DRENDO-983440 format. One record per atom (N, C-alpha, C): atom name; residue number from 1; x, y, z. Coordinates in Angstrom, 2 decimals, m for minus. Layout:
BEGIN
<node atom="CA" n="NUM" u="X" v="Y" w="Z"/>
...
This chain:
BEGIN
<node atom="N" n="1" u="7.54" v="m3.72" w="13.64"/>
<node atom="CA" n="1" u="6.72" v="m2.87" w="12.82"/>
<node atom="C" n="1" u="7.27" v="m1.45" w="12.84"/>
<node atom="N" n="2" u="7.14" v="m0.76" w="11.71"/>
<node atom="CA" n="2" u="7.66" v="0.60" w="11.59"/>
<node atom="C" n="2" u="6.69" v="1.58" w="12.21"/>
<node atom="N" n="3" u="7.20" v="2.48" w="13.02"/>
<node atom="CA" n="3" u="6.35" v="3.53" w="13.56"/>
<node atom="C" n="3" u="6.36" v="4.70" w="12.64"/>
<node atom="N" n="4" u="5.21" v="5.34" w="12.47"/>
<node atom="CA" n="4" u="5.09" v="6.52" w="11.66"/>
<node atom="C" n="4" u="5.74" v="7.69" w="12.36"/>
<node atom="N" n="5" u="6.74" v="8.30" w="11.73"/>
<node atom="CA" n="5" u="7.47" v="9.39" w="12.37"/>
<node atom="C" n="5" u="7.17" v="10.73" w="11.75"/>
<node atom="N" n="6" u="6.47" v="10.76" w="10.66"/>
<node atom="CA" n="6" u="6.13" v="12.02" w="10.00"/>
<node atom="C" n="6" u="4.75" v="12.47" w="10.45"/>
<node atom="N" n="7" u="4.55" v="13.76" w="10.49"/>
<node atom="CA" n="7" u="3.22" v="14.29" w="10.82"/>
<node atom="C" n="7" u="2.48" v="14.66" w="9.55"/>
<node atom="N" n="8" u="3.10" v="14.46" w="8.40"/>
<node atom="CA" n="8" u="2.47" v="14.81" w="7.15"/>
<node atom="C" n="8" u="1.75" v="13.59" w="6.59"/>
<node atom="N" n="9" u="0.47" v="13.75" w="6.36"/>
<node atom="CA" n="9" u="m0.34" v="12.68" w="5.79"/>
<node atom="C" n="9" u="m0.72" v="13.08" w="4.38"/>
<node atom="N" n="10" u="m0.86" v="12.11" w="3.52"/>
<node atom="CA" n="10" u="m1.46" v="12.33" w="2.20"/>
<node atom="C" n="10" u="m2.26" v="11.10" w="1.84"/>
<node atom="N" n="11" u="m3.18" v="11.26" w="0.91"/>
<node atom="CA" n="11" u="m4.15" v="10.19" w="0.61"/>
<node atom="C" n="11" u="m3.53" v="8.99" w="m0.07"/>
<node atom="N" n="12" u="m2.31" v="9.12" w="m0.59"/>
<node atom="CA" n="12" u="m1.69" v="8.01" w="m1.30"/>
<node atom="C" n="12" u="m0.62" v="7.34" w="m0.45"/>
<node atom="N" n="13" u="0.36" v="8.09" w="0.02"/>
<node atom="CA" n="13" u="1.48" v="7.50" w="0.71"/>
<node atom="C" n="13" u="1.30" v="7.27" w="2.20"/>
<node atom="N" n="14" u="0.63" v="8.19" w="2.85"/>
<node atom="CA" n="14" u="0.44" v="8.12" w="4.29"/>
<node atom="C" n="14" u="m0.95" v="8.55" w="4.67"/>
<node atom="N" n="15" u="m1.98" v="7.76" w="4.27"/>
<node atom="CA" n="15" u="m3.34" v="8.14" w="4.64"/>
<node atom="C" n="15" u="m3.54" v="8.10" w="6.14"/>
<node atom="N" n="16" u="m4.04" v="9.19" w="6.69"/>
<node atom="CA" n="16" u="m4.19" v="9.32" w="8.13"/>
<node atom="C" n="16" u="m5.09" v="8.21" w="8.69"/>
<node atom="N" n="17" u="m6.14" v="7.83" w="7.96"/>
<node atom="CA" n="17" u="m7.04" v="6.81" w="8.44"/>
<node atom="C" n="17" u="m6.46" v="5.40" w="8.46"/>
<node atom="N" n="18" u="m5.26" v="5.20" w="7.94"/>
<node atom="CA" n="18" u="m4.61" v="3.89" w="7.98"/>
<node atom="C" n="18" u="m3.53" v="3.83" w="9.05"/>
<node atom="N" n="19" u="m3.52" v="4.79" w="9.91"/>
<node atom="CA" n="19" u="m2.53" v="4.83" w="10.99"/>
<node atom="C" n="19" u="m3.26" v="4.94" w="12.32"/>
<node atom="N" n="20" u="m2.85" v="4.11" w="13.25"/>
<node atom="CA" n="20" u="m3.45" v="4.17" w="14.59"/>
<node atom="C" n="20" u="m2.35" v="3.89" w="15.58"/>
<node atom="N" n="21" u="m2.17" v="4.77" w="16.51"/>
<node atom="CA" n="21" u="m1.13" v="4.57" w="17.50"/>
<node atom="C" n="21" u="0.28" v="4.59" w="16.92"/>
<node atom="N" n="22" u="0.45" v="5.24" w="15.75"/>
<node atom="CA" n="22" u="1.76" v="5.33" w="15.16"/>
<node atom="C" n="22" u="2.18" v="4.13" w="14.33"/>
<node atom="N" n="23" u="1.29" v="3.14" w="14.20"/>
<node atom="CA" n="23" u="1.61" v="1.95" w="13.39"/>
<node atom="C" n="23" u="0.78" v="1.97" w="12.13"/>
<node atom="N" n="24" u="1.47" v="1.84" w="10.99"/>
<node atom="CA" n="24" u="0.79" v="1.82" w="9.71"/>
<node atom="C" n="24" u="0.08" v="0.47" w="9.49"/>
<node atom="N" n="25" u="m1.10" v="0.54" w="8.91"/>
<node atom="CA" n="25" u="m1.89" v="m0.68" w="8.64"/>
<node atom="C" n="25" u="m1.08" v="m1.66" w="7.76"/>
<node atom="N" n="26" u="m0.35" v="m1.13" w="6.77"/>
<node atom="CA" n="26" u="0.40" v="m1.99" w="5.85"/>
<node atom="C" n="26" u="1.41" v="m2.84" w="6.62"/>
<node atom="N" n="27" u="2.01" v="m2.29" w="7.66"/>
<node atom="CA" n="27" u="3.00" v="m3.02" w="8.46"/>
<node atom="C" n="27" u="2.32" v="m4.12" w="9.27"/>
<node atom="N" n="28" u="1.16" v="m3.83" w="9.81"/>
<node atom="CA" n="28" u="0.41" v="m4.84" w="10.57"/>
<node atom="C" n="28" u="m0.06" v="m5.98" w="9.62"/>
<node atom="N" n="29" u="m0.51" v="m5.59" w="8.43"/>
<node atom="CA" n="29" u="m0.93" v="m6.62" w="7.44"/>
<node atom="C" n="29" u="0.24" v="m7.48" w="7.07"/>
<node atom="N" n="30" u="1.39" v="m6.89" w="6.77"/>
<node atom="CA" n="30" u="2.56" v="m7.64" w="6.40"/>
<node atom="C" n="30" u="2.98" v="m8.64" w="7.51"/>
<node atom="N" n="31" u="2.91" v="m8.17" w="8.76"/>
<node atom="CA" n="31" u="3.30" v="m9.02" w="9.87"/>
<node atom="C" n="31" u="2.36" v="m10.21" w="10.06"/>
<node atom="N" n="32" u="1.14" v="m10.10" w="9.57"/>
<node atom="CA" n="32" u="0.15" v="m11.17" w="9.75"/>
<node atom="C" n="32" u="0.20" v="m12.21" w="8.63"/>
<node atom="N" n="33" u="1.08" v="m12.04" w="7.64"/>
<node atom="CA" n="33" u="1.08" v="m12.92" w="6.47"/>
<node atom="C" n="33" u="2.45" v="m13.47" w="6.18"/>
<node atom="N" n="34" u="2.46" v="m14.55" w="5.42"/>
<node atom="CA" n="34" u="3.73" v="m15.07" w="4.91"/>
<node atom="C" n="34" u="4.19" v="m14.13" w="3.80"/>
<node atom="N" n="35" u="5.40" v="m14.26" w="3.38"/>
<node atom="CA" n="35" u="5.94" v="m13.40" w="2.28"/>
<node atom="C" n="35" u="5.11" v="m13.58" w="1.02"/>
<node atom="N" n="36" u="4.78" v="m14.80" w="0.69"/>
<node atom="CA" n="36" u="3.98" v="m15.08" w="m0.53"/>
<node atom="C" n="36" u="2.59" v="m14.47" w="m0.42"/>
<node atom="N" n="37" u="1.98" v="m14.62" w="0.74"/>
<node atom="CA" n="37" u="0.65" v="m14.03" w="0.96"/>
<node atom="C" n="37" u="0.69" v="m12.51" w="0.82"/>
<node atom="N" n="38" u="1.70" v="m11.90" w="1.38"/>
<node atom="CA" n="38" u="1.83" v="m10.44" w="1.33"/>
<node atom="C" n="38" u="2.03" v="m9.97" w="m0.12"/>
<node atom="N" n="39" u="2.80" v="m10.69" w="m0.88"/>
<node atom="CA" n="39" u="2.99" v="m10.33" w="m2.30"/>
<node atom="C" n="39" u="1.67" v="m10.42" w="m3.05"/>
<node atom="N" n="40" u="0.85" v="m11.42" w="m2.75"/>
<node atom="CA" n="40" u="m0.48" v="m11.55" w="m3.35"/>
<node atom="C" n="40" u="m1.37" v="m10.38" w="m2.96"/>
<node atom="N" n="41" u="m1.28" v="m10.00" w="m1.71"/>
<node atom="CA" n="41" u="m2.05" v="m8.84" w="m1.24"/>
<node atom="C" n="41" u="m1.67" v="m7.57" w="m1.98"/>
<node atom="N" n="42" u="m0.35" v="m7.34" w="m2.15"/>
<node atom="CA" n="42" u="0.12" v="m6.16" w="m2.87"/>
<node atom="C" n="42" u="m0.34" v="m6.20" w="m4.34"/>
<node atom="N" n="43" u="m0.19" v="m7.33" w="m4.95"/>
<node atom="CA" n="43" u="m0.62" v="m7.49" w="m6.36"/>
<node atom="C" n="43" u="m2.11" v="m7.23" w="m6.51"/>
<node atom="N" n="44" u="m2.90" v="m7.80" w="m5.64"/>
<node atom="CA" n="44" u="m4.35" v="m7.63" w="m5.69"/>
<node atom="C" n="44" u="m4.76" v="m6.18" w="m5.53"/>
<node atom="N" n="45" u="m4.11" v="m5.47" w="m4.63"/>
<node atom="CA" n="45" u="m4.47" v="m4.07" w="m4.43"/>
<node atom="C" n="45" u="m4.04" v="m3.19" w="m5.62"/>
<node atom="N" n="46" u="m2.88" v="m3.49" w="m6.21"/>
<node atom="CA" n="46" u="m2.46" v="m2.75" w="m7.39"/>
<node atom="C" n="46" u="m3.48" v="m2.97" w="m8.53"/>
<node atom="N" n="47" u="m3.91" v="m4.21" w="m8.69"/>
<node atom="CA" n="47" u="m4.90" v="m4.53" w="m9.73"/>
<node atom="C" n="47" u="m6.23" v="m3.83" w="m9.44"/>
<node atom="N" n="48" u="m6.63" v="m3.81" w="m8.18"/>
<node atom="CA" n="48" u="m7.89" v="m3.17" w="m7.82"/>
<node atom="C" n="48" u="m7.92" v="m1.72" w="m8.22"/>
<node atom="N" n="49" u="m6.86" v="m1.00" w="m7.91"/>
<node atom="CA" n="49" u="m6.83" v="0.43" w="m8.22"/>
<node atom="C" n="49" u="m6.70" v="0.66" w="m9.73"/>
<node atom="N" n="50" u="m6.02" v="m0.22" w="m10.45"/>
<node atom="CA" n="50" u="m5.95" v="m0.11" w="m11.91"/>
<node atom="C" n="50" u="m7.31" v="m0.38" w="m12.52"/>
<node atom="N" n="51" u="m8.00" v="m1.32" w="m11.97"/>
<node atom="CA" n="51" u="m9.31" v="m1.72" w="m12.50"/>
<node atom="C" n="51" u="m10.35" v="m0.60" w="m12.39"/>
<node atom="N" n="52" u="m10.33" v="0.08" w="m11.26"/>
<node atom="CA" n="52" u="m11.43" v="1.01" w="m10.97"/>
<node atom="C" n="52" u="m11.12" v="2.47" w="m11.21"/>
<node atom="N" n="53" u="m9.92" v="2.84" w="m11.66"/>
<node atom="CA" n="53" u="m9.55" v="4.26" w="m11.74"/>
<node atom="C" n="53" u="m10.44" v="5.06" w="m12.70"/>
<node atom="N" n="54" u="m11.00" v="4.41" w="m13.71"/>
<node atom="CA" n="54" u="m11.86" v="5.17" w="m14.64"/>
<node atom="C" n="54" u="m13.28" v="5.34" w="m14.13"/>
<node atom="N" n="55" u="m13.61" v="4.67" w="m13.04"/>
<node atom="CA" n="55" u="m14.98" v="4.72" w="m12.51"/>
<node atom="C" n="55" u="m15.15" v="5.66" w="m11.33"/>
<node atom="N" n="56" u="m14.08" v="6.30" w="m10.91"/>
<node atom="CA" n="56" u="m14.15" v="7.16" w="m9.73"/>
<node atom="C" n="56" u="m13.84" v="8.60" w="m10.09"/>
<node atom="N" n="57" u="m14.09" v="9.48" w="m9.11"/>
<node atom="CA" n="57" u="m13.89" v="10.92" w="m9.34"/>
<node atom="C" n="57" u="m12.44" v="11.36" w="m9.30"/>
<node atom="N" n="58" u="m11.56" v="10.49" w="m8.81"/>
<node atom="CA" n="58" u="m10.14" v="10.87" w="m8.68"/>
<node atom="C" n="58" u="m9.27" v="9.83" w="m9.37"/>
<node atom="N" n="59" u="m9.30" v="9.75" w="m10.69"/>
<node atom="CA" n="59" u="m8.56" v="8.68" w="m11.37"/>
<node atom="C" n="59" u="m7.05" v="8.75" w="m11.15"/>
<node atom="N" n="60" u="m6.47" v="9.95" w="m11.11"/>
<node atom="CA" n="60" u="m5.02" v="10.06" w="m10.91"/>
<node atom="C" n="60" u="m4.64" v="9.55" w="m9.52"/>
<node atom="N" n="61" u="m5.48" v="9.86" w="m8.52"/>
<node atom="CA" n="61" u="m5.18" v="9.35" w="m7.18"/>
<node atom="C" n="61" u="m5.20" v="7.85" w="m7.15"/>
<node atom="N" n="62" u="m6.16" v="7.20" w="m7.81"/>
<node atom="CA" n="62" u="m6.22" v="5.74" w="m7.85"/>
<node atom="C" n="62" u="m5.02" v="5.18" w="m8.57"/>
<node atom="N" n="63" u="m4.56" v="5.83" w="m9.65"/>
<node atom="CA" n="63" u="m3.37" v="5.36" w="m10.37"/>
<node atom="C" n="63" u="m2.14" v="5.49" w="m9.48"/>
<node atom="N" n="64" u="m2.09" v="6.55" w="m8.69"/>
<node atom="CA" n="64" u="m0.93" v="6.69" w="m7.76"/>
<node atom="C" n="64" u="m0.98" v="5.63" w="m6.67"/>
<node atom="N" n="65" u="m2.16" v="5.27" w="m6.23"/>
<node atom="CA" n="65" u="m2.29" v="4.17" w="m5.26"/>
<node atom="C" n="65" u="m1.86" v="2.84" w="m5.87"/>
<node atom="N" n="66" u="m2.24" v="2.61" w="m7.13"/>
<node atom="CA" n="66" u="m1.81" v="1.38" w="m7.81"/>
<node atom="C" n="66" u="m0.28" v="1.37" w="m7.91"/>
<node atom="N" n="67" u="0.28" v="2.50" w="m8.23"/>
<node atom="CA" n="67" u="1.75" v="2.63" w="m8.33"/>
<node atom="C" n="67" u="2.39" v="2.35" w="m6.99"/>
<node atom="N" n="68" u="1.80" v="2.85" w="m5.92"/>
<node atom="CA" n="68" u="2.34" v="2.64" w="m4.57"/>
<node atom="C" n="68" u="2.42" v="1.14" w="m4.25"/>
<node atom="N" n="69" u="1.31" v="0.44" w="m4.52"/>
<node atom="CA" n="69" u="1.30" v="m0.99" w="m4.25"/>
<node atom="C" n="69" u="2.25" v="m1.76" w="m5.15"/>
<node atom="N" n="70" u="2.35" v="m1.35" w="m6.43"/>
<node atom="CA" n="70" u="3.27" v="m1.99" w="m7.34"/>
<node atom="C" n="70" u="4.72" v="m1.75" w="m6.88"/>
<node atom="N" n="71" u="5.05" v="m0.55" w="m6.43"/>
<node atom="CA" n="71" u="6.39" v="m0.30" w="m5.91"/>
<node atom="C" n="71" u="6.70" v="m1.12" w="m4.69"/>
<node atom="N" n="72" u="5.71" v="m1.30" w="m3.81"/>
<node atom="CA" n="72" u="5.90" v="m2.17" w="m2.65"/>
<node atom="C" n="72" u="6.12" v="m3.60" w="m3.07"/>
<node atom="N" n="73" u="5.43" v="m4.06" w="m4.12"/>
<node atom="CA" n="73" u="5.59" v="m5.41" w="m4.62"/>
<node atom="C" n="73" u="6.99" v="m5.60" w="m5.21"/>
<node atom="N" n="74" u="7.45" v="m4.62" w="m5.96"/>
<node atom="CA" n="74" u="8.80" v="m4.67" w="m6.53"/>
<node atom="C" n="74" u="9.82" v="m4.71" w="m5.39"/>
<node atom="N" n="75" u="9.66" v="m3.88" w="m4.39"/>
<node atom="CA" n="75" u="10.54" v="m3.84" w="m3.25"/>
<node atom="C" n="75" u="10.55" v="m5.20" w="m2.51"/>
<node atom="N" n="76" u="9.39" v="m5.77" w="m2.37"/>
<node atom="CA" n="76" u="9.27" v="m7.04" w="m1.70"/>
<node atom="C" n="76" u="9.99" v="m8.14" w="m2.46"/>
<node atom="N" n="77" u="9.93" v="m8.08" w="m3.79"/>
<node atom="CA" n="77" u="10.64" v="m9.09" w="m4.60"/>
<node atom="C" n="77" u="12.15" v="m8.84" w="m4.64"/>
<node atom="N" n="78" u="12.56" v="m7.59" w="m4.61"/>
<node atom="CA" n="78" u="14.00" v="m7.30" w="m4.56"/>
<node atom="C" n="78" u="14.62" v="m7.81" w="m3.25"/>
<node atom="N" n="79" u="13.86" v="m7.70" w="m2.19"/>
<node atom="CA" n="79" u="14.35" v="m8.12" w="m0.88"/>
<node atom="C" n="79" u="14.45" v="m9.63" w="m0.72"/>
<node atom="N" n="80" u="13.82" v="m10.41" w="m1.61"/>
<node atom="CA" n="80" u="13.86" v="m11.84" w="m1.51"/>
<node atom="C" n="80" u="14.70" v="m12.47" w="m2.62"/>
<node atom="N" n="81" u="15.27" v="m11.64" w="m3.48"/>
<node atom="CA" n="81" u="16.10" v="m12.18" w="m4.57"/>
<node atom="C" n="81" u="17.52" v="m12.37" w="m4.13"/>
């Protein structure tokens, strides 16, 4: 698992509440799933943020979160091709 080495947190790329003991939640989640399951997780989260961005007070932040998950999904597929 990747340890968080930056002290800079932001709500999209490095949310502080998703890090504990220097381990990012996304890395722990990935480690607990098969490759196919993890891709489904990424896809579902991208869809979730796309679905709800118009219903919240920070639509651009939700769109950035959707983009983050979509970029992770693309990266995951590039690594298996």
